[in-house]
C-alpha positions in Angstrom: 114.8 128.3 83.2 113.5 127.0 86.4 115.1 127.3 89.9 116.1 123.7 89.9 118.5 124.2 87.0 120.6 126.6 89.1 121.4 124.1 91.8 125.1 123.5 92.7 127.0 120.4 93.9 127.2 122.0 97.4 123.5 122.5 97.5 122.9 118.8 96.5 125.4 117.7 99.2 123.6 119.8 101.9 120.2 118.5 100.9 121.4 114.9 101.0 123.0 115.5 104.5 119.7 116.9 105.8 117.5 114.2 104.4 119.5 111.0 105.2 118.7 111.0 108.9 115.0 111.6 108.2 115.0 108.7 105.7 116.8 106.4 108.2 114.2 107.1 110.9 111.4 106.5 108.3 112.9 103.0 107.5 113.3 102.1 111.2 109.8 103.3 111.9 108.4 101.2 109.1 110.2 98.1 110.3 109.1 98.6 113.9 105.4 99.1 113.0 105.5 96.1 110.6 106.9 93.8 113.2 104.4 95.1 115.8 101.5 94.6 113.4 102.6 91.1 112.5 102.9 90.2 116.2 99.4 91.7 116.7 98.0 89.5 113.9 99.3 86.4 115.8 97.8 87.6 119.0 94.4 88.1 117.3 94.6 84.6 115.8 95.4 83.3 119.3 92.3 85.0 120.6 90.3 83.2 117.9 91.7 79.9 119.0 90.8 80.6 122.6 87.3 81.6 121.5 86.9 78.2 119.7 87.8 76.4 123.0 85.5 78.5 125.2 81.9 78.5 126.0 79.1 81.1 126.3 79.7 84.8 126.4 83.5 84.3 126.7 83.5 82.8 123.2 81.9 85.9 121.8 84.2 88.2 123.7 87.4 86.5 122.6 86.2 86.0 119.1 85.2 89.6 118.7 88.5 90.8 120.2 90.4 88.5 117.8 88.5 89.9 114.8 89.1 93.5 115.9 92.9 92.9 116.6 93.5 91.1 113.3 91.5 93.7 111.3 93.3 96.6 112.9 96.7 95.0 112.3 96.0 94.1 108.7 94.8 97.7 108.1 98.0 99.0 109.6 100.0 96.7 107.3 98.0 98.0 104.4 98.7 101.6 105.3 102.4 100.9 105.7 103.0 98.9 102.6 100.2 99.0 100.0 98.5 102.3 100.4 98.9 104.6 97.4 98.7 107.8 99.4 102.2 108.2 100.7 103.6 111.4 102.1 107.0 112.5 101.1 
């Protein structure tokens, strides 16, 4: 028999009590970073719109900044929601 077969109800309750706050913070953290990343995508798209209205070197700067911000935000969303390597 393995050690997991010898677990009692009291052990299960203790483990659940210890893990619930950690799970709650994990959910809050995921929601916070998702909202932040979505807001950053909008900021990056706005930089792209400003780049289209500008002239010269400012167009390149705003356009490049917009691409970087959108790319980083989408990568963060990928890591938060679609990445297969999740830590437990």
